[in-house]
Every structure is written in structure tokens, then in C-alpha cells.
C-alpha positions in Angstrom: 141.5 -105.8 118.9 142.5 -108.6 120.7 139.3 -109.6 122.7 136.5 -111.2 121.4 133.7 -109.3 120.1 130.5 -108.6 121.9 127.2 -110.3 120.7 124.5 -108.6 119.3 121.6 -109.9 121.2 118.5 -108.7 119.2 119.9 -108.3 115.2 117.8 -106.4 112.6 117.3 -108.8 109.8 117.6 -106.9 106.7 116.3 -107.4 103.0 118.8 -109.4 100.8 118.0 -107.2 98.1 121.0 -104.8 98.5 123.3 -107.9 98.9 122.2 -109.2 95.5 123.7 -105.8 94.0 127.0 -106.1 96.0 127.1 -109.6 94.9 126.8 -108.7 91.3 129.4 -106.1 91.7 132.0 -108.8 92.7 130.8 -110.6 89.5 131.3 -107.5 87.5 135.0 -107.3 88.3 135.8 -110.8 88.2 133.9 -111.7 85.1 135.7 -108.6 83.7 139.1 -110.3 84.9 138.0 -113.4 83.6 136.8 -112.5 80.2 140.5 -110.8 79.1 142.4 -114.0 78.6 139.6 -115.4 76.6 139.4 -111.9 74.4 143.2 -112.1 73.6 142.9 -113.9 70.2 140.1 -111.8 69.2 142.1 -108.6 69.8 145.0 -110.2 68.1 143.0 -110.6 64.9 141.0 -107.4 65.0 143.9 -105.1 65.7 146.8 -106.6 64.2 149.0 -106.5 67.3 151.0 -109.6 68.7 149.7 -111.5 71.9 152.1 -109.6 74.0 150.2 -106.3 73.3 146.8 -107.7 73.9 147.9 -109.2 76.9 148.8 -105.8 78.4 145.4 -105.2 78.7 145.4 -108.1 81.8 148.5 -106.5 83.1 147.3 -102.7 83.5 144.1 -103.7 84.8 145.8 -105.9 87.7 148.7 -103.0 88.6 146.3 -100.3 88.7 143.8 -102.0 91.2 146.9 -103.2 93.4 148.4 -99.6 93.1 145.3 -97.8 94.2 143.2 -100.1 96.2 144.2 -98.5 99.7 143.8 -95.0 98.2 140.1 -96.0 97.1 139.3 -97.2 100.4 140.1 -93.6 102.0 138.4 -92.0 99.2 135.2 -94.2 100.1 135.6 -92.9 103.8 135.7 -89.4 102.5 133.3 -89.0 100.0 130.9 -91.6 101.2 130.4 -95.4 100.1 127.2 -95.1 98.5 128.0 -92.0 96.6 131.3 -93.2 95.6 130.2 -96.8 94.5 127.6 -95.5 92.1 130.5 -92.9 90.7 132.9 -95.9 89.8 130.0 -97.7 88.9 129.7 -95.3 85.9 133.4 -95.6 85.3 133.2 -99.2 85.1 130.6 -99.0 82.6 132.4 -96.5 80.4 135.5 -98.8 80.4 133.3 -101.4 79.2 132.1 -99.2 76.5 135.8 -98.6 75.4 136.3 -102.3 74.9 133.4 -102.7 72.9 133.7 -99.8 70.5 137.7 -99.8 70.5 139.3 -99.2 67.3 143.0 -100.0 68.5 144.7 -102.1 71.0 145.5 -98.3 72.9 142.0 -97.8 73.6 141.5 -101.4 75.1 144.4 -100.9 77.5 142.9 -97.3 78.7 139.7 -99.2 79.2 141.1 -101.5 81.3 142.9 -98.8 83.0 139.7 -97.0 83.9 138.4 -100.5 85.0 141.2 -101.0 87.1 140.7 -97.7 88.9 137.1 -98.4 89.1 137.7 -101.9 91.0 140.1 -100.2 93.2 137.4 -98.5 94.9 135.0 -101.1 94.4 136.9 -103.6 96.1 136.9 -101.7 99.5 133.6 -100.4 99.1 132.1 -104.1 98.8 133.4 -104.6 102.3 132.3 -101.3 103.7 128.7 -101.7 102.5 128.4 -105.1 104.0 129.4 -104.0 107.2 127.2 -101.1 107.1 124.0 -102.8 105.9 124.1 -106.3 107.8 125.2 -107.7 111.2 125.6 -111.1 112.7 124.5 -114.2 110.7 124.0 -112.0 107.7 126.8 -110.3 107.4 128.9 -113.8 107.7 126.6 -115.0 104.6 127.1 -111.7 102.8 130.7 -111.9 103.0 130.9 -115.4 102.2 129.0 -114.6 98.9 131.9 -112.7 97.9 133.7 -115.7 98.0 131.4 -117.5 96.0 130.9 -115.1 93.4 134.5 -115.0 92.2 134.6 -118.9 91.6 130.9 -118.4 89.8 132.1 -115.8 87.4 135.1 -117.4 86.8 133.0 -120.3 85.4 130.3 -118.1 83.6 133.1 -116.4 82.1 134.8 -119.3 80.3 131.6 -120.8 79.5 129.7 -117.7 78.4 132.6 -116.2 77.1 134.4 -118.6 75.5 130.7 -119.5 73.6 130.3 -115.7 72.7 134.2 -115.4 71.5 134.1 -118.7 69.2 130.6 -117.9 67.5 130.3 -114.0 67.6 133.5 -112.3 68.8 135.2 -110.9 71.6 133.7 -107.7 72.0 130.1 -109.2 73.0 131.6 -110.7 75.8 132.0 -106.7 77.4 128.5 -106.0 76.4 127.6 -108.6 79.7 130.2 -106.6 81.8 128.4 -103.2 80.7 124.9 -104.8 81.6 126.2 -106.1 85.0 127.4 -102.2 85.6 124.0 -100.9 84.8 122.2 -103.5 86.7 124.3 -102.9 89.8 124.2 -99.1 89.5 120.2 -99.7 90.0 120.7 -102.1 92.9 122.9 -99.5 94.4 119.8 -97.4 95.3 118.7 -99.8 97.7 122.0 -99.5 100.1 122.3 -97.5 103.0 125.7 -95.9 104.2 126.9 -93.3 106.8 127.8 -89.9 105.1 131.4 -89.2 103.9 133.8 -87.3 106.4 135.2 -84.2 104.3 137.7 -83.7 107.3 139.3 -87.0 106.3 142.8 -86.2 104.4 144.3 -88.7 102.3 147.9 -89.6 102.9 149.8 -88.8 99.4 153.1 -89.9 100.5 151.7 -93.2 101.8 149.5 -93.6 98.5 152.9 -92.9 96.5 155.1 -95.5 98.8 152.3 -98.1 98.8 151.2 -98.1 95.3 154.8 -98.4 94.1 155.6 -101.3 96.5 152.6 -103.3 95.4 153.5 -102.4 91.6 157.1 -103.4 91.7 156.5 -106.7 93.7 153.6 -107.6 91.3 155.9 -106.7 88.2 158.5 -108.4 89.7 156.8 -111.9 90.2 154.9 -111.9 86.8 157.9 -111.8 85.2 160.0 -114.3 87.1 159.5 -116.6 84.3 159.9 -114.6 81.5 163.1 -112.3 82.7 164.4 -114.7 84.6 164.4 -115.8 88.4 168.3 -114.8 89.0 170.2 -114.1 85.9 168.2 -112.3 82.9 167.0 -114.4 80.3 166.9 -112.9 76.5 163.4 -111.7 76.9 164.2 -109.1 79.8 163.9 -105.5 78.8 167.3 -104.6 80.5 169.9 -106.5 82.8 172.2 -105.2 85.5 175.7 -107.2 85.7 174.0 -110.3 83.8 171.2 -110.2 86.7 167.6 -110.2 86.0 165.3 -107.1 86.8 162.6 -109.0 88.2 164.3 -109.8 91.3 165.5 -106.5 91.5 161.8 -105.1 91.1 160.6 -107.3 94.1 163.6 -106.0 96.5 162.7 -102.4 95.4 159.1 -103.2 96.4 159.5 -104.7 99.6 161.8 -101.7 100.3 159.1 -99.3 99.7 156.4 -101.2 101.8 158.9 -101.0 104.5 159.2 -97.4 104.0 154.9 -97.3 103.7 154.9 -98.9 107.3 157.3 -96.9 109.0 155.5 -93.8 107.5 152.2 -94.8 108.5 153.2 -95.8 112.1 154.9 -92.2 112.5 151.5 -90.6 111.4 149.5 -92.6 113.8 151.9 -91.9 116.7 151.6 -88.1 115.9 147.6 -88.8 116.0 147.3 -88.0 112.0 144.9 -89.9 109.8 146.8 -92.9 108.1 146.2 -94.1 104.7 145.6 -97.7 106.2 144.9 -98.1 110.0 147.5 -100.6 111.0 145.0 -101.5 114.0 143.1 -103.7 111.8 146.5 -106.0 112.1 146.8 -104.9 115.8 146.8 -108.6 117.2 148.0 -111.8 116.3 144.9 -113.1 115.5 144.2 -110.4 112.9 147.7 -111.2 111.3 147.3 -114.8 111.4 144.3 -114.3 109.3 146.2 -112.1 106.7 148.9 -114.9 106.3 146.2 -117.4 106.0 144.6 -115.4 103.3 147.9 -115.0 101.3 148.7 -118.8 101.5 145.3 -120.0 100.2 144.9 -117.3 97.7 148.5 -118.1 96.5 147.5 -121.7 96.4 144.3 -121.1 94.5 146.3 -119.0 91.9 149.0 -122.0 91.7 146.3 -124.4 91.0 144.8 -122.4 88.3 147.8 -121.9 86.7 149.1 -125.7 86.8 145.7 -127.1 85.5 145.3 -125.0 82.5 149.0 -125.2 81.8 148.8 -129.0 81.7 145.5 -129.4 79.6 146.1 -126.5 77.3 149.8 -126.6 76.7 150.6 -130.4 77.1 147.3 -132.2 76.3 146.5 -129.4 73.6 142.9 -128.7 74.6 141.0 -125.7 74.2 139.9 -123.0 77.1 136.4 -124.2 76.7 137.5 -127.8 77.6 139.7 -126.6 80.0 137.1 -124.6 81.9 134.9 -128.0 82.1 137.9 -129.5 83.7 138.1 -126.9 86.3 134.3 -127.0 86.8 134.7 -129.4 89.8 136.8 -127.2 91.2 134.7 -124.1 90.8 131.6 -125.3 91.7 132.8 -126.7 94.7 134.3 -123.4 95.7 131.3 -121.8 94.7 129.4 -124.1 97.1 131.8 -124.0 100.0 132.0 -120.5 100.4 128.3 -120.0 100.7 127.6 -122.8 102.9 130.6 -122.6 105.2 128.8 -119.8 107.3 126.6 -122.4 108.4 129.3 -124.1 110.8 130.2 -120.8 112.4 127.8 -121.0 115.4 129.0 -124.5 116.2 133.1 -123.9 115.3 135.2 -121.4 116.3 137.9 -119.6 113.1 140.7 -121.8 114.8 138.9 -125.2 114.0 137.7 -124.2 110.8 140.9 -122.9 109.4 143.1 -125.7 111.0 140.5 -128.2 109.2 140.3 -126.2 106.0 144.4 -126.5 105.3 144.4 -130.2 106.6 142.1 -130.9 103.9 144.0 -128.6 101.3 147.2 -130.4 102.4 145.9 -133.9 102.0 144.1 -133.0 98.9 147.4 -131.9 97.2 149.6 -134.8 98.2 146.6 -137.0 97.2 146.9 -135.1 93.5 150.6 -135.8 93.7 150.0 -139.4 93.7 146.9 -140.0 91.4 147.4 -137.2 88.9 148.0 -139.0 85.3 148.1 -137.5 81.7 144.2 -137.6 81.8 142.9 -134.9 83.9 139.2 -136.5 83.7 140.1 -139.5 86.2 137.7 -139.9 89.3 140.7 -139.8 91.8 142.2 -136.4 89.9 138.4 -134.9 90.0 138.2 -136.0 93.8 141.4 -134.2 94.6 140.3 -131.1 93.1 136.9 -131.2 94.9 138.2 -131.8 98.4 141.2 -128.8 97.7 137.9 -126.4 96.7 136.3 -127.7 99.7 139.3 -126.4 101.6 140.0 -123.4 100.0 136.5 -122.1 99.7 136.1 -122.4 103.3 139.3 -120.6 104.1 138.6 -117.7 101.8 135.4 -116.8 103.2 136.5 -117.7 106.9 139.7 -115.3 107.2 137.9 -112.6 105.2 135.3 -112.9 108.0 137.8 -112.8 110.7 139.0 -109.4 110.1 135.7 -107.9 109.2 134.6 -109.2 112.5 137.4 -107.8 114.5 137.4 -104.2 113.0 134.5 -101.8 114.0 132.5 -100.6 110.9 134.3 -97.4 110.3 137.6 -99.2 109.6 135.5 -101.8 107.3 137.3 -100.0 104.1 140.6 -100.6 105.2 139.6 -104.1 106.2 138.7 -104.1 102.3 141.5 -102.5 100.9 143.9 -105.1 102.8 141.7 -107.9 101.4 142.4 -106.5 98.0 146.3 -105.8 98.2 146.7 -109.6 100.1 144.9 -111.1 97.0 146.6 -109.3 94.3 150.1 -109.9 95.8 149.1 -113.8 96.7 147.7 -114.3 93.2 150.9 -113.2 91.5 153.3 -114.6 93.9 151.4 -117.7 93.6 151.2 -118.3 89.9 155.0 -117.0 89.6 156.4 -119.3 91.8 154.7 -122.7 90.9 155.8 -121.2 87.1 159.7 -121.1 87.9 159.3 -124.2 90.3 157.7 -126.4 87.6 160.1 -125.4 84.7 163.2 -125.8 87.2 161.8 -129.1 88.1 161.4 -130.3 84.6 164.6 -128.8 83.3 166.6 -131.0 85.8 164.7 -134.0 85.2 165.1 -133.7 81.7 168.9 -133.1 82.1 169.1 -135.8 84.2 167.3 -138.3 81.8 169.2 -137.4 78.6 172.5 -138.4 80.7 170.6 -141.7 81.8 169.5 -142.5 78.1 172.9 -143.4 76.0 170.5 -144.0 72.8 170.2 -140.4 72.8 173.7 -139.4 71.7 175.8 -136.0 72.7 175.7 -134.9 68.9 171.9 -134.8 69.0 171.7 -133.5 72.6 173.9 -130.7 71.5 171.2 -129.3 68.7 168.3 -128.9 71.5 168.6 -126.0 73.5 168.4 -127.8 77.0 169.0 -124.3 78.9 165.4 -123.2 77.8 163.2 -126.6 78.6 159.7 -125.9 78.9 156.5 -127.4 79.1 155.6 -128.2 75.5 153.2 -130.9 73.9 154.7 -134.2 72.2 153.6 -132.6 68.7 155.7 -129.5 69.4 158.6 -131.8 70.5 158.5 -133.9 67.2 158.4 -130.9 65.4 161.9 -129.2 66.9 163.4 -132.4 67.1 162.1 -132.8 63.1 164.9 -129.9 62.7 167.5 -132.1 63.7 169.0 -135.2 62.5 167.1 -137.4 65.0 166.2 -140.5 63.8 162.2 -142.0 63.9 163.3 -144.1 67.2 165.2 -141.2 68.7 162.3 -138.7 68.4 159.9 -141.6 69.9 162.5 -142.1 73.1 162.7 -138.3 73.4 158.8 -137.9 73.4 158.6 -140.8 76.2 161.2 -138.6 78.4 159.3 -135.6 77.7 155.8 -137.0 79.0 157.6 -139.1 81.9 159.5 -135.8 83.1 156.5 -133.6 82.7 154.3 -135.8 84.8 157.1 -136.0 87.3 157.3 -132.1 87.5 153.7 -131.9 88.0 153.8 -134.4 90.5 156.5 -133.0 92.8 154.9 -129.1 92.3 151.9 -130.5 93.9 153.9 -132.0 96.9 155.9 -128.7 97.5 152.5 -126.8 97.4 151.3 -129.5 99.9 154.3 -128.5 102.0 153.6 -124.8 101.8 149.8 -125.5 102.8 151.0 -127.8 105.8 153.2 -124.8 107.0 150.3 -122.5 106.7 148.0 -124.7 109.7 150.7 -122.5 111.9 149.2 -119.2 111.4 145.4 -121.0 111.1 146.2 -122.1 114.7 146.6 -118.5 115.7 143.1 -117.8 114.5 140.4 -116.6 117.1 138.7 -119.0 119.2 135.2 -116.9 119.6 132.4 -117.7 117.0 132.5 -115.4 113.6 128.8 -114.8 114.5 130.1 -113.1 117.5 130.2 -109.5 116.2 130.3 -105.9 117.6 127.1 -104.4 118.8 126.7 -101.5 116.4 123.9 -99.5 115.2 123.1 -99.7 111.6 123.8 -96.8 109.5 121.4 -94.6 108.6 120.0 -94.1 104.9 122.0 -92.0 102.9 120.1 -92.0 99.4 
């Protein structure tokens, strides 16, 4: 898989109607994920549980998807993509019914477990069905639409879900999920696919190894802030010699990951069918595409964490206002992911990839210098738009490179690789930027306190500087109100808080820009051929 694919001279043009169903399937999953944070407040009120219990619905969905996506790809090859696609749509519809009718938080958590299991098969199904139903330019456009669907669903979930959650309640939000599942099921009858291969055996050992690896790494990174990045915090469920369990889980996950790769290589040497065919990473070009995908998704997760953190926690805005502030970025990703395929005939993946990372790097540096306490300024919006252009182009590009390089029968493996990479990258990006910002803020506040003698040591001793975090001015004033601070000292502390929050944010953007700049290196290893030059393969026969 190291040579440029052959060009198809006479491509069959197919109707876009099947792709509408696949596009809506991506929206189905993304809308469900985006609707969960909006619904936490309603679940807390309905079920009388703490927010941590309600947020478990988000955690279990992500963990189940991450753990089962590679196994889901192999099930699709065994059963047949269209058939298993329809089956899991029914499961997804059932999960939304459980959310709508759930009498307790346990039912809601079980519903998201089902949704995660269904999504673990839908993710590779989308790639496999695109590869079997479209070729050439149509295939590139179809792949681009998956990236744009994620951005569109995020916007619609916040706007529609936020409105419904405010006016009616959280349960009607999942009626939209149910309706989407029904619509996608109807469109599935326009898809075609080869029949499944019952002779394919699922490697259960590899399934367990990769499932444990992804779950442990995801859990570890997701809890770096809550449990401690090195030493155990009070919120950690346990500790070992004072050490936090979060980095231990990450190390264990890496060990299981190495065991998975060693086991898979052994099976491939023995001529047995692996859980994932590692030939999809057979050359430095394919590996470069995976590295680039990991970085760009991690950067997106970091930005999607940083901006809402500052707008909601620091500025005290509502989730609806936050969605409006993120609208320029999400719309830009949506448009770019769709339109970037128009450049595929003129520029190689290497050219587009390097240019896109230069844009994301420049945008992050720009944001570091122009961002203020007001996110609605034109320079800040322009920075988000430029970052969105680079991010939208990259998400579509690297995915297209992997699909283009692999034969159609391995498209499901590419889909599972994409799903695993995006899950891990999202967890790593969110956790790392969270720990980074809090660390920068803690150092900045500690130094600022020493530089301001008007804040006496006896006052500082009444505040826990070992647990510094992003808080609003009102919350800070409330905390200082429990001390013997004078009004002048409260005002001075508030000023320090404002300055150090902004400083931490600016430094965070600069460090993210550094990561983006480093990613130009793997992008320079992307293929030189045009992405529309795909394998000349016969389309799959109808299998309805």
C-alpha cells in the first residue's frame, strides 16, 4: 500500500440518496453525544441524583464505543454491512426509547450503553458502505460529508436541544434521536453491499486486549484533572503510595495496546484473520495520516474544551450563549469539510495537509495574542474561523487518504481505526489542555500573590492555593467573603484572578500552536498523489 492508487477512467455516477442516509447516520451519533451534556441538568432534577451520576451516561457511551469499535468492524465483515447496519439502527432506536421513558438514572445509563454498542458498529459501517457505494470524486465528497456532519450536529444539538431543554424538558431531545434512527433505517434500503463472509472468525483475544487498552487509556486521560496528574487528589477513588490511579491506567492501557499489536502481528504471520489488518498502516504515508488525524482531533477537542470553559465558567454565560459563540468555528468546519474536496484534483494530500496545519498553527498563535475577556471581538472570531478552515480540511483529508490507500474489503478496518483514533485523541486533547491550563493558572496565581504585598500572608493562608482552578469573579468574591479580607483586598485578588486566567489561556494557545507546528512533520509525509486517484474496483452488487 505504498504506491499511488490507479485512476479509474470511467466511474459510475451513483445517486446521492444512499449517502443522505449515511450522512444522517453520522448526525444521529453526533447529535446523541452532543445532547447528553445538555440533558444533565434535567436528569439531575428528574431522578434526584448528583451531576456526577448523570454525567455517567456520557462516560459509558464513550467507553463502549472505544472498546467495541474494532470488534464491530469485524462483525460487519462477517454478517454483511447493510444487514448489520440495519440491526444496530434498531438498537440505537431502542436506546433512545430507553432515554425517553427512563424511570431512573440506571435506565438512562443502560440506554447509552446500548447506543455506544450500536455506534461501535455504525462507525466502521459508514466507511465500508461509502467505499462500496461510491468511487472517485463521489467517494471523496461522501467522506468529506462525514466530517461536516459532526460539526452540523454539534450546532443543531446545542440550538435545538438547548431550546427544547429550556422550554419543554430533556426527554424530547431524544425523540429527535429516535426520529433520526427511523429515517436512517428507511434510507438503508437504498444501500448496496457485498454479502457477509461467514468464514471470518473474530479474534476474541485481540478484542479483549484492544478493548482494555482503549478503555484504560481513555479512563486515565479523562480523569487526570479529577484524580490528579501524578499525585492522588482527594477525589481519586484509590491511591497507590500516594500516586494517582489516572497515570497508572494510562500505562496499563499502553501495555495492553502493545500486547494487542504483538498478538495481531503473530496472527498475520500465521496466516490467520486478524481483528484489524495492520496493512492499512503498511507504509509511512498511512501512519502519517493517522498521526495527523490524532493531532487535529486532539486540537479540536482542546479548543472545544477551552472556549466553553472560559465562556461558561469564567464569564458565567449559558450553554446556549456558548453555542452561539462557537457558531463561527463550527460553521467553518462544516463548510470546509464539505468544500475541500474541490481542491483534491489540483493539490496532493501533502500540500493540503501542510497548508492546513500552517493555518491551525497561525490561528492559535493569533488567538494567543488577540484573545481578551470578550469572545465576541472580531479578531477572536477571525482566529476561530481560520482554525476551523484548517481543522475542517484536515479531518476530511487524512480520512480520505486512509480510505483511498486501502482496498474496499478493508474499509471497515479503516473505519474502526478512525473511530479508535478519534476517541483517544478527544480524551487526550481534553485532558491535556485541562491539566495544562489549570497548571499554568496555579503557577501564575502563586507568583502573583508573592508579587503583591498588599495581600498579607495570613490572608493567603486562608485560601487553598493547592487547589487553584478557573472560577468566576463572583465565585471568588464568595470564597473571599468567608475570610477576613477587606474590600480593597477582594478587589485586588479579583484583578489578579482576571489577569492570570487570561495569561493561562494565552499561554495555553501558544503551547497548542507548538503542537500544531510539530504536526507539520507527519503531514509532510502524506502522499503526493491526488486523493481522487482511487483503486479501480468493481462496485458491490446489490444486497437488499
